[in-house]
C-alpha positions as CSV (number, residue, x, y, z in Angstrom):
1,M,0.4,0.2,-0.1
2,G,2.7,2.4,0.9
3,S,4.8,1.6,-2.5
4,R,1.5,1.8,-4.2
5,K,1.1,6.0,-2.4
6,K,4.8,6.5,-3.4
7,E,4.7,5.6,-7.2
8,V,2.1,8.4,-7.5
9,A,2.9,10.8,-5.4
10,L,3.3,14.1,-7.2
11,Q,5.5,15.2,-4.0
12,V,7.6,14.4,-1.1
13,N,6.8,15.9,2.1
14,I,10.5,15.4,4.1
15,S,10.2,16.0,7.6
16,T,13.2,14.0,8.7
17,Q,17.3,13.5,8.0
18,E,16.1,9.9,6.8
19,L,13.8,10.8,3.9
20,W,16.0,13.2,3.2
21,E,19.1,11.0,2.4
22,E,16.3,9.0,0.7
23,M,15.4,11.9,-1.4
24,L,19.5,12.5,-1.9
25,S,20.1,9.7,-3.3
26,S,16.9,9.4,-6.3
27,K,18.4,9.5,-9.7
28,G,17.9,12.4,-11.7
29,L,16.4,15.9,-11.1
30,T,15.3,16.7,-7.5
31,V,13.8,20.6,-6.6
32,V,13.8,20.7,-3.1
33,D,10.6,23.6,-1.9
34,V,12.2,24.9,1.5
35,Y,9.8,26.3,3.5
36,Q,8.9,28.0,7.0
37,G,6.1,26.9,9.0
38,W,4.2,30.1,9.3
39,C,3.9,30.9,5.4
40,G,3.9,27.0,4.0
41,P,5.2,25.8,0.8
42,C,4.9,27.8,-2.2
43,K,1.7,26.9,-3.8
44,P,2.3,28.3,-7.4
45,V,5.3,25.9,-7.6
46,V,3.8,22.8,-6.0
47,S,1.1,22.8,-9.0
48,L,3.7,23.9,-11.7
49,F,5.9,21.0,-10.6
50,Q,3.8,18.6,-10.0
51,K,2.5,19.5,-14.1
52,M,5.8,19.6,-14.9
53,R,6.5,15.8,-13.5
54,I,3.3,14.7,-15.7
55,E,5.2,15.7,-18.3
56,V,8.8,15.3,-18.2
57,G,8.2,11.8,-16.3
58,L,8.0,10.8,-12.8
59,D,11.5,8.8,-12.7
60,L,13.4,12.1,-13.9
61,L,12.1,14.9,-11.7
62,H,11.2,14.9,-8.1
63,F,10.1,17.2,-6.2
64,A,9.9,17.9,-2.3
65,L,8.5,19.7,0.2
66,A,10.8,20.4,3.4
67,E,10.2,23.2,6.7
68,A,13.2,24.5,7.7
69,D,12.6,24.1,11.2
70,H,12.6,19.9,10.7
71,L,15.4,19.7,9.7
72,D,19.3,20.4,11.0
73,V,20.7,20.7,7.5
74,L,18.4,23.6,6.5
75,E,19.4,25.7,9.7
76,K,20.8,28.5,7.6
77,Y,17.6,28.8,6.0
78,R,15.2,29.5,8.5
79,G,13.6,32.6,9.4
80,K,13.9,33.6,5.8
81,C,10.4,35.3,4.1
82,E,11.6,34.2,0.5
83,P,11.0,31.3,-1.2
84,T,13.6,28.8,-1.5
85,F,14.7,26.4,-3.9
86,L,17.3,23.7,-4.0
87,F,18.8,21.3,-7.0
88,Y,20.2,17.9,-6.8
89,A,20.7,16.3,-9.8
90,I,22.2,12.3,-9.5
91,K,23.8,10.9,-13.2
92,D,22.1,8.1,-14.2
93,E,25.1,5.9,-14.8
94,A,24.1,4.4,-18.2
95,L,24.8,7.9,-19.7
96,S,27.0,6.8,-22.3
97,D,30.5,8.9,-22.6
98,E,29.3,10.7,-25.6
99,D,26.2,12.1,-23.6
100,E,29.0,13.0,-20.7
101,C,30.7,14.7,-23.2
102,V,27.5,16.8,-24.2
103,S,26.7,17.8,-21.0
104,H,30.3,18.4,-19.1
105,G,31.7,20.3,-22.9
106,K,35.2,21.1,-22.5
107,N,36.4,23.1,-19.0
108,N,39.8,23.3,-19.2
109,G,40.1,23.0,-15.4
110,E,38.0,26.5,-15.3
111,D,35.5,27.2,-12.6
112,E,32.2,29.0,-14.9
113,D,29.4,26.9,-15.6
114,M,28.7,25.5,-18.7
115,V,25.6,26.0,-21.4
116,S,25.6,23.2,-23.6
117,S,23.3,23.0,-26.1
118,E,23.6,21.6,-30.2
119,R,21.3,24.2,-31.0
120,T,21.4,28.2,-30.9
121,C,20.6,30.0,-27.8
122,T,18.9,33.5,-27.2
123,L,18.1,35.7,-24.2
124,A,14.8,36.2,-23.2
125,I,13.9,39.2,-20.6
126,I,10.2,39.1,-18.2
127,K,10.8,42.7,-17.6
128,P,9.7,44.2,-14.6
129,D,5.9,45.2,-15.2
130,A,5.1,41.3,-16.3
131,V,6.5,40.4,-12.9
132,A,4.7,43.2,-10.6
133,H,1.6,41.6,-12.2
134,G,2.4,38.4,-11.0
135,K,2.2,37.0,-14.6
136,T,5.9,35.2,-15.0
137,D,4.7,31.5,-14.4
138,E,2.0,31.8,-16.9
139,I,4.6,33.4,-19.7
140,I,6.7,30.4,-19.1
141,M,4.4,28.1,-19.6
142,K,3.2,29.2,-23.0
143,I,7.4,29.9,-23.9
144,Q,7.0,25.9,-23.5
145,E,3.9,25.4,-24.9
146,A,5.5,27.4,-27.8
147,G,8.2,24.9,-28.2
148,F,11.2,26.2,-26.2
149,E,13.4,25.1,-23.8
150,I,14.9,26.9,-21.1
151,L,18.5,26.3,-20.0
152,T,18.4,28.8,-16.9
153,N,15.9,31.0,-15.4
154,E,17.2,33.4,-13.0
155,E,15.1,36.2,-11.0
156,R,17.4,39.6,-10.6
157,T,17.3,43.1,-10.4
158,M,19.5,45.0,-13.0
159,T,21.8,47.5,-11.8
160,E,21.6,50.4,-14.1
161,A,25.1,50.4,-15.1
162,E,24.1,47.0,-16.3
163,M,20.6,48.8,-18.6
164,R,22.5,51.7,-19.7
165,L,25.4,49.0,-21.7
166,F,22.9,46.7,-22.5
167,Y,20.5,49.8,-24.2
168,Q,23.5,51.5,-25.7
169,H,22.2,51.5,-29.1
170,R,19.3,53.3,-27.9
171,A,20.8,56.1,-26.1
172,G,20.3,58.7,-28.2
173,E,16.1,58.5,-27.7
174,E,13.9,59.9,-26.0
175,T,13.0,57.2,-24.0
176,F,15.9,55.9,-23.1
177,E,16.0,57.0,-19.4
178,K,12.7,56.2,-18.9
179,L,13.4,52.6,-20.6
180,V,16.4,52.5,-18.1
181,H,14.4,53.4,-15.4
182,H,11.7,50.2,-15.8
183,M,14.4,47.8,-16.3
184,C,15.9,48.7,-12.8
185,S,12.6,49.1,-10.8
186,G,12.1,45.7,-9.7
187,P,12.9,41.9,-10.6
188,S,12.8,40.9,-14.1
189,H,13.3,36.7,-15.3
190,L,16.4,36.0,-17.2
191,L,15.9,33.0,-19.3
192,I,18.1,31.6,-21.8
193,L,16.1,29.7,-24.5
194,T,17.0,27.4,-27.3
195,R,14.4,25.1,-29.0
196,T,13.2,21.8,-28.3
197,E,12.6,20.7,-31.9
198,G,13.6,21.5,-35.2
199,F,16.2,23.3,-36.2
200,E,14.8,27.2,-36.7
201,D,17.1,30.1,-35.9
202,V,16.3,30.5,-32.5
203,V,16.6,33.8,-32.1
204,T,14.0,34.9,-35.1
205,T,11.3,32.3,-34.1
206,W,11.2,34.1,-30.2
207,R,10.9,37.3,-32.1
208,T,8.1,36.2,-33.7
209,V,6.4,35.2,-30.7
210,I,7.1,37.6,-28.8
211,G,5.6,40.3,-31.3
212,P,6.1,43.9,-32.4
213,C,7.4,46.6,-29.8
214,D,4.9,48.4,-29.0
215,P,1.8,45.9,-27.3
216,N,-0.5,48.1,-29.1
217,V,0.9,47.4,-32.7
218,A,1.3,44.4,-31.5
219,R,-2.6,43.8,-30.7
220,R,-3.3,45.2,-34.0
221,E,-0.9,42.7,-35.7
222,Q,0.0,39.6,-33.9
223,P,-2.9,39.4,-31.4
224,E,-1.5,36.2,-30.4
225,S,1.5,37.0,-29.4
226,L,3.5,37.8,-25.9
227,R,3.6,41.2,-26.5
228,A,-0.3,41.9,-27.2
229,Q,-1.3,39.7,-24.5
230,Y,1.0,41.0,-21.3
231,G,2.5,44.4,-22.6
232,T,0.7,48.0,-22.1
233,E,2.2,50.2,-23.6
234,M,5.6,51.5,-24.2
235,P,8.2,51.1,-22.8
236,F,5.9,48.2,-20.6
237,N,5.7,45.7,-23.2
238,A,6.4,42.7,-20.4
239,I,9.2,40.5,-23.2
240,H,12.4,41.6,-24.2
241,G,14.0,39.6,-27.4
242,S,17.5,39.8,-28.9
243,R,17.3,41.3,-31.9
244,D,19.2,38.4,-33.9
245,R,22.1,35.9,-33.7
246,E,25.3,39.1,-32.7
247,D,22.7,41.0,-30.3
248,A,22.0,37.5,-28.6
249,D,25.8,37.1,-28.2
250,R,26.8,40.5,-26.7
251,E,23.6,40.3,-24.5
252,L,24.2,37.0,-22.6
253,A,27.6,37.8,-22.6
254,L,26.6,41.0,-20.3
255,L,24.2,39.6,-18.2
256,F,25.5,35.5,-17.7
257,P,30.0,36.5,-17.7
258,S,30.5,33.3,-15.7
259,L,28.3,30.9,-18.3
260,K,30.1,29.4,-21.4
261,F,28.2,28.8,-24.6
262,S,29.4,25.5,-26.3
263,D,27.6,26.1,-29.2
264,K,29.5,27.6,-32.7
265,N,27.5,30.5,-33.1
266,T,28.6,31.6,-29.7
267,E,32.3,30.7,-29.5
268,A,32.5,34.7,-28.7
269,L,31.6,33.7,-25.1
270,Q,33.7,31.1,-24.6
271,G,36.6,33.8,-23.3
């Protein structure tokens, strides 16, 4: 009876050191939602990961809930009011040498992280206006439904220096200061995207999905685009997408300086 429940459970509640160690031995990717007893787990994320487990496979993705006060190993997370998620990955020993090579790439003994893909990558930003309106999870689901794979998803509040450099090609425009101020006004979600199927140019495809820069134009010309659905007016157009391959390389290097890209089209970032 107990084993049958374990097979169908979409998340595991960890309350003892024994359960914690058992969770760490699970092959695949395990995501742990570390929560405080007074506020409970993050309900939207619980639903999201349950859905992802069904789609990805129960043997590949595991999701666990752990209250910080119940486990000594989580002592440093006690008393925090922000959501905390821990990621643990155990590689299946059945991986071939070729698969392992693709996963790690050539690191030359350096400490930088590696984003490795045989397909090209591009940058997507869910801007502060969309994040403030609580649309992040909804937009991410639509990105995945459109056939994109999210290699990295990082929440970050950008600095003024970063945004002035990021939008340097628009420095002469009247709206430049307003744009920089908006992008620094709150947290954004920075995503590195690739395509999960086909060999379309990911930069061009992503630009098509988000639609015209002006949300009003997007609603007239591409009402199904993300900017038409989530943007309001300039510069609050909800989503950023790199203009072309060169811009994608420059923006990824600026915002993810510690990452190295193995794709041929991003060799400029490997330094």
